[in-house]
C-alpha positions as CSV (number, residue, x, y, z in Angstrom):
1,M,-120.7,18.9,-74.5
2,I,-119.1,15.6,-75.5
3,S,-120.1,12.7,-73.2
4,T,-117.5,10.9,-71.1
5,K,-118.1,7.7,-73.1
6,D,-117.3,9.5,-76.3
7,L,-114.1,11.0,-74.8
8,M,-113.0,7.5,-73.6
9,T,-113.6,6.0,-77.0
10,R,-111.6,8.7,-78.7
11,A,-108.8,8.3,-76.2
12,K,-108.6,4.6,-76.9
13,E,-108.6,5.3,-80.6
14,L,-105.8,7.8,-80.3
15,S,-103.8,5.4,-78.1
16,K,-104.1,2.6,-80.6
17,Q,-103.0,5.0,-83.3
18,A,-100.0,6.1,-81.3
19,V,-98.9,2.5,-80.8
20,E,-99.3,1.7,-84.5
21,L,-97.4,4.8,-85.6
22,R,-94.6,3.9,-83.1
23,R,-94.5,0.4,-84.6
24,Q,-94.3,1.8,-88.1
25,G,-91.5,4.1,-87.1
26,K,-89.5,1.2,-85.7
27,E,-90.0,-0.8,-88.9
28,A,-89.0,2.2,-91.0
29,Q,-85.9,2.9,-89.0
30,E,-84.0,0.3,-90.9
31,T,-84.6,1.8,-94.4
32,N,-85.7,5.4,-94.1
33,K,-84.7,7.4,-91.0
34,E,-86.6,10.5,-92.0
35,L,-89.8,8.6,-92.4
36,A,-89.2,6.9,-89.1
37,K,-88.8,10.3,-87.5
38,Q,-92.1,11.5,-88.9
39,F,-93.9,8.4,-87.6
40,R,-92.4,8.9,-84.2
41,Q,-93.4,12.6,-84.2
42,K,-97.0,11.7,-85.1
43,A,-97.1,9.0,-82.4
44,R,-96.0,11.6,-79.8
45,E,-98.7,14.0,-81.0
46,A,-101.3,11.3,-80.8
47,M,-100.2,10.4,-77.3
48,K,-100.3,14.1,-76.2
49,R,-103.9,14.3,-77.4
50,T,-104.7,11.1,-75.6
51,L,-103.3,12.5,-72.3
52,V,-105.4,15.7,-72.8
53,L,-108.5,13.6,-73.3
54,I,-107.8,11.6,-70.2
55,S,-107.4,14.7,-68.1
56,E,-110.7,16.0,-69.6
57,I,-112.4,12.8,-68.6
58,K,-111.0,13.0,-65.1
59,R,-112.1,16.6,-64.8
60,S,-115.6,15.8,-66.0
61,Q,-115.9,13.0,-63.4
62,M,-115.2,15.3,-60.4
């Protein structure tokens, strides 16, 4: 079983990754709409994984 601390660390990493991908998508929007779409999709996936980890953390603390 992964510790709560490890889950929190991974959630923070994924959150930062999502923010960075979102930023890259915004920058790419001007020049390459398809690339921007891919960045935004990856950001959504990273945020979904973050939310799953957060729910796992909450469940483990109960």
